[in-house]
C-alpha positions in Angstrom: -33.8 0.8 5.9 -30.2 0.7 4.9 -28.1 3.8 5.5 -26.1 5.8 3.0 -23.0 4.3 1.4 -19.7 6.2 0.8 -17.4 4.4 -1.6 -13.7 5.4 -1.8 -11.7 4.3 -4.8 -8.0 4.3 -4.0 -6.6 3.0 -0.7 -3.5 5.2 -0.5 -2.8 8.1 1.9 -5.8 10.3 0.8 -8.3 7.5 0.7 -7.3 5.9 3.9 -7.4 9.1 5.9 -10.7 10.2 4.2 -12.3 7.1 5.5 -11.2 7.8 9.1 -12.3 11.4 8.7 -15.8 10.4 7.7 -16.2 8.4 10.9 -14.7 11.2 13.0 -17.2 13.6 11.4 -20.1 11.4 12.6 -21.0 9.6 9.5 -22.8 6.4 10.5 -23.4 4.8 7.1 -21.4 2.2 5.3 -17.8 3.1 4.2 -16.2 0.9 1.5 -12.5 1.5 0.8 -11.3 -0.2 -2.5 -7.6 -0.6 -3.2 -5.8 -2.2 -6.1 -2.7 -3.2 -4.1 -2.6 -6.4 -1.9 -1.4 -4.4 1.1 -3.2 -2.5 3.8 -2.7 1.3 3.1 0.9 2.2 3.9 3.4 5.1 4.1 5.3 5.8 0.9 8.1 8.1 2.1 10.1 5.2 3.5 10.2 3.5 0.1 13.0 5.7 -1.2 14.9 6.0 2.2 14.9 3.4 5.0 13.3 0.7 2.9 16.3 0.8 0.7 19.0 1.3 3.4 17.9 -0.1 6.8 19.4 -3.3 8.1 17.6 -5.6 8.6 14.8 -4.7 6.1 12.2 -2.7 7.9 8.5 -3.8 8.2 5.8 -2.1 6.2 4.7 1.2 7.8 0.9 1.0 7.7 -1.3 3.9 8.5 -3.8 1.9 10.6 -4.0 -1.5 12.1 -6.6 -4.1 10.9 -8.3 -3.6 14.3 -8.7 0.1 13.7 -10.5 -0.4 10.3 -12.7 -3.0 12.1 -13.5 -0.6 15.0 -14.4 2.2 12.6 -16.4 -0.2 10.5 -14.4 0.6 7.3 -14.8 -2.2 4.8 -11.4 -2.6 3.3 -11.3 -4.5 0.0 -7.7 -5.1 -1.4 -6.7 -6.4 -4.8 -9.8 -4.8 -6.1 -9.9 -2.9 -9.4 -12.6 -0.5 -10.4 -13.3 -0.8 -14.1 -15.8 2.1 -14.6 -18.2 4.5 -13.0 -21.8 5.2 -13.8 -22.4 8.7 -12.4 -26.1 8.8 -13.3 -26.8 5.4 -11.7 -24.5 6.1 -8.8 -22.6 2.8 -9.4 -19.1 1.5 -9.8 -18.2 -1.6 -11.8 -15.5 -3.9 -10.4 -13.1 -6.2 -12.3 -14.6 -9.7 -12.4 -18.2 -8.4 -13.0 -19.1 -7.1 -9.5 -20.7 -3.7 -9.0 -21.3 -1.5 -6.0 -23.8 1.3 -5.5 -22.9 4.5 -3.7 -24.6 7.6 -2.3 -21.3 9.6 -2.5 -18.1 8.5 -4.2 -14.5 9.6 -3.5 -11.8 9.2 -6.1 -8.4 9.0 -4.5 -6.7 7.1 -7.3 -3.3 8.9 -7.0 -0.9 8.1 -9.7 1.8 5.8 -11.0 5.5 6.3 -11.8 6.1 7.8 -15.2 7.9 5.5 -17.6 10.7 6.7 -19.9 9.3 7.1 -23.4 12.6 6.1 -25.1 14.2 3.1 -26.7 14.9 0.7 -23.9 13.0 2.8 -21.4 11.4 -0.3 -19.9 14.8 -1.4 -18.6 14.9 1.4 -16.1 13.3 0.5 -12.7 10.8 3.0 -11.2 9.7 3.6 -7.6 6.1 4.0 -6.5 5.0 0.8 -4.7 6.3 -1.5 -2.1 7.2 -4.0 -4.8 9.2 -1.4 -6.6 11.1 -0.6 -3.4 11.9 -4.2 -2.7 13.1 -4.8 -6.3 15.5 -1.7 -6.0 16.7 -2.8 -2.6 17.7 -6.3 -3.8 19.5 -4.8 -6.8 21.3 -2.3 -4.7 22.8 -5.2 -2.8 24.9 -6.3 -5.8 25.2 -3.1 -7.9 28.5 -1.2 -8.1 27.3 1.8 -10.2 23.8 3.2 -10.1 22.5 5.7 -12.6 19.4 7.8 -11.8 17.6 9.5 -14.6 15.7 12.5 -13.1 16.9 15.0 -10.6 13.5 15.4 -8.8 12.9 14.4 -5.2 12.6 10.6 -5.9 15.6 10.4 -8.1 17.8 12.3 -5.6 16.5 10.4 -2.6 17.4 7.1 -4.4 20.8 8.6 -5.2 21.3 9.4 -1.6 20.2 5.9 -0.5 22.5 4.2 -3.1 25.5 6.2 -1.9 24.6 5.0 1.6 24.7 1.4 0.3 28.1 2.0 -1.0 27.3 2.4 -4.7 28.9 4.8 -7.2 26.1 7.1 -8.3 25.4 9.3 -11.4 22.4 11.5 -11.8 21.2 12.8 -15.1 18.7 15.7 -15.1 17.2 17.1 -18.3 16.4 20.5 -16.8 19.0 23.2 -16.1 18.8 22.5 -12.3 17.6 19.8 -10.0 14.2 19.9 -8.4 13.4 22.8 -10.6 9.6 22.6 -10.2 9.8 22.5 -6.4 12.6 24.8 -5.3 14.1 28.1 -6.2 17.5 28.4 -8.1 19.2 29.0 -4.7 17.6 25.9 -3.3 18.7 23.9 -6.3 22.3 25.1 -5.9 22.3 24.0 -2.3 21.0 20.5 -3.1 23.4 20.1 -6.0 26.3 21.0 -3.8 25.1 18.6 -1.2 25.1 15.7 -3.6 28.5 16.5 -5.1 30.0 16.8 -1.6 28.7 13.3 -1.0 30.2 11.8 -4.1 27.3 11.9 -6.5 28.2 12.7 -10.2 25.5 15.1 -11.3 24.8 16.3 -14.8 22.1 18.8 -15.6 20.7 19.8 -19.1 21.3 16.2 -20.2 18.5 14.5 -22.3 18.5 10.7 -22.3 17.7 9.0 -25.6 18.2 5.3 -25.2 19.1 2.4 -22.9 20.9 -0.6 -24.3 23.1 -3.4 -23.2 26.6 -2.1 -22.5 29.2 -3.3 -25.0 31.6 -6.0 -23.8 35.0 -4.8 -22.7 38.1 -5.5 -24.6 38.9 -8.6 -22.6 35.4 -9.8 -22.2 33.6 -12.4 -24.3 30.8 -11.2 -26.5 27.5 -11.0 -24.6 29.1 -11.0 -21.1 27.8 -7.6 -20.3 24.3 -8.4 -21.6 24.1 -11.4 -19.5 25.3 -9.6 -16.4 22.7 -6.9 -16.9 25.1 -4.0 -17.3 23.5 -1.2 -19.3 24.5 1.9 -21.4 22.5 5.1 -21.2 23.1 7.2 -24.3 22.2 11.0 -24.3 21.3 13.4 -27.1 24.7 15.2 -26.8 26.5 12.0 -27.6 27.6 11.2 -24.1 27.1 7.7 -22.7 27.1 6.3 -19.2 27.4 2.6 -18.1 25.7 1.3 -14.9 24.7 -2.0 -13.2 21.3 -0.5 -12.3 19.3 2.3 -14.0 16.4 3.9 -12.2 14.0 6.5 -13.7 12.6 9.1 -11.3 10.9 11.4 -13.8 7.7 12.2 -12.0 4.2 10.8 -11.5 1.4 10.2 -14.0 -2.0 10.8 -12.5 -4.6 8.0 -12.7 -7.3 9.9 -14.6 -8.8 7.1 -16.7 -11.8 6.5 -14.5 -12.6 10.2 -14.2 -12.1 10.8 -17.9 -14.4 7.9 -18.9 -17.0 9.1 -16.4 -17.0 12.6 -18.1 -15.5 14.5 -15.1 -13.8 17.9 -15.8 -10.0 17.6 -16.0 -7.1 20.1 -16.0 -4.1 17.9 -15.7 -6.0 16.4 -12.7 -9.6 16.0 -11.6 -11.0 19.5 -11.2 -12.4 20.0 -7.7 -13.5 23.0 -5.6 -12.4 23.9 -2.1 -14.4 21.0 -0.7 -13.3 18.4 -3.1 -16.4 18.4 -5.3 -16.0 17.4 -8.9 -18.2 18.4 -11.9 -20.5 15.4 -11.3 -23.1 15.3 -8.5 -22.0 13.3 -5.4 -18.6 12.5 -6.8 -15.5 13.9 -4.9 -11.8 13.6 -5.4 -8.8 14.1 -3.1 -5.1 13.9 -3.1 -2.4 13.7 -5.8 -5.0 13.1 -8.5 -6.7 16.5 -8.2 -6.4 20.0 -9.6 -7.9 21.8 -6.7 -8.7 25.5 -6.2 -6.6 27.0 -3.4 -8.1 30.2 -1.9 -4.8 31.5 -0.7 -3.2 31.5 -4.2 -6.5 32.1 -6.0 -6.0 29.4 -8.7 -5.8 25.6 -9.1 -2.9 23.7 -7.9 -1.7 20.1 -8.6 0.4 18.9 -5.7 2.2 15.6 -5.1 3.2 15.3 -1.4 2.6 13.2 1.7 1.1 16.2 3.6 -1.3 17.2 0.8 -2.5 13.6 0.2 -3.2 13.2 4.0 -4.7 16.6 4.7 -6.7 16.9 1.6 -8.1 13.4 2.2 -9.1 14.4 5.7 -10.7 17.7 4.6 -12.7 16.1 1.7 -13.7 13.1 3.9 -15.3 15.6 6.4 -16.9 17.6 3.6 -18.6 14.6 2.1 -20.5 14.2 5.4 -22.3 17.5 5.0 -22.3 20.4 7.6 -20.3 23.5 7.5 -16.9 22.1 6.5 -14.2 24.8 6.0 -12.6 25.1 2.6 -9.3 23.4 2.1 -6.5 25.9 2.3 -3.5 24.0 3.6 -0.1 25.7 2.8 1.8 23.4 0.5 4.6 21.6 2.3 6.9 18.7 1.7 10.1 17.3 3.1 12.9 15.3 1.8 15.9 13.6 3.4 19.1 13.4 1.3 22.6 12.5 2.7 21.4 12.9 6.2 20.1 16.5 5.6 16.3 17.1 6.3 15.1 19.7 3.8 11.6 21.2 4.2 9.9 23.3 1.5 6.7 25.3 2.1 4.7 27.4 -0.3 5.7 27.8 -4.0 9.4 28.8 -3.9 9.9 28.0 -7.6 7.5 30.9 -8.4 9.4 33.5 -6.3 10.2 36.9 -7.8 13.2 37.2 -5.5 14.8 35.1 -2.7 16.6 36.1 0.4 19.0 33.5 1.8 19.5 33.6 5.6 20.8 31.1 8.2 23.2 28.2 8.1 23.4 25.5 6.6 20.6 26.9 4.4 17.4 28.8 4.9 15.7 30.9 2.2 12.7 33.1 2.2 11.0 33.5 -1.2 9.0 36.6 -2.0 6.3 37.4 -4.5 6.3 40.6 -6.6 4.1 42.3 -4.0 6.7 41.6 -1.2 4.6 38.9 0.5 6.2 35.6 1.4 5.3 32.9 -1.1 7.7 30.2 0.1 10.4 29.1 2.5 13.1 26.5 2.2 15.2 25.3 5.1 17.7 22.6 5.8 17.6 21.0 9.3 15.6 23.9 10.6 11.8 23.0 11.0 11.2 26.0 13.3 12.1 28.5 10.5 9.7 26.6 8.1 6.8 26.8 10.6 7.4 30.5 10.9 7.5 30.8 7.1 4.3 29.0 6.7 2.6 31.5 9.0 4.0 34.3 6.9 2.7 32.6 3.7 -0.8 32.3 5.2 -0.8 35.9 6.4 -0.3 37.3 2.9 1.2 40.7 4.0 4.4 42.3 2.8 7.5 41.5 4.9 10.1 43.9 6.1 13.0 42.8 3.8 15.7 44.7 5.7 14.8 43.0 8.9 14.5 39.6 7.0 18.1 40.0 5.8 19.4 41.0 9.2 21.0 37.8 10.8 20.3 39.2 14.3 16.5 39.0 13.7 14.8 35.6 14.1 12.4 34.7 11.4 9.8 33.9 14.2 9.9 37.6 15.2 8.7 38.7 11.8 5.5 36.6 11.8 2.5 39.0 11.6 0.4 38.9 14.8 
């Protein structure tokens, strides 16, 4: 009698770790991991950092070796596209006409880089996959001036990497401040100052309208700039910027088509509960693609980070195997490295009612209206972030006078 089958759609961080978690939880049935890319599941954080700057070019950073997948009896199918799901029949249909039955299905489809919806937007490179990173790396080798559209984490990390490669860099951000959805105004000011100190020309509140060939210079023959690939980015306020390489880092678009066609509930992501269960029986979802209920914040969150993808995948993978799995309540956390500074962000600092800045070069504790810690941001200080995460989880008001006292270590304020 064949055993149960768990099928995972998406071989990124969430899917790969969910498969491992299933085996660690004692699941003995068949595990099938389906990925659209030709590469064994790999780390994405290096794509905007060392993959663009290191010499020689670094190897792919895979999560697990081929031998580990074999040892855990995880069937890894790459270059495989799932065309549709039949929830009632417990079946997925593959490109080329194949199909696969499942007892439980996990959607870990992640997302793709958002494209610029403007004239000439297709001329801007984006970064999400290995191939994207390799293409940008090759172009950085001969670019003199790089223009990044978008002042979020990816855009700013690419800007930092381009400066490290010796390029002049301009960043255009439509919002009033950089990383506005992820950090507080104080955190944004620190990041903006860091980039300007390192030679990045940064413009906020600028909306890009078109990308065209840059006009030829006075002494150039007609068409020279077009042939060389030099581009002009024109903004709504009439300003224009020329660059050899234009990169769009304007966020991620979740891959929801499969879930939508299957009739699953959506709220900007696949709606799941604390255990990753969707609105359809025996279908789960994990990672960036989800809108998950967080018991600490008592509402649904949509997160896009390395830690969330991994830990949510692990938690949902365990939950799919039955038993008394604990609800997923991981404190949101991400890190970014820009111009040699490691910035870590925990909680939801952008939603803070007030912020207290302590420490050097930059540490900020973000408070909710009730005086509880809702977030912490720190540069080159992971110990303070760990203390802040404990405060966030404790959900008790903090002594603000002690917090503002430079003689009091943050660790001393963590509730027992």
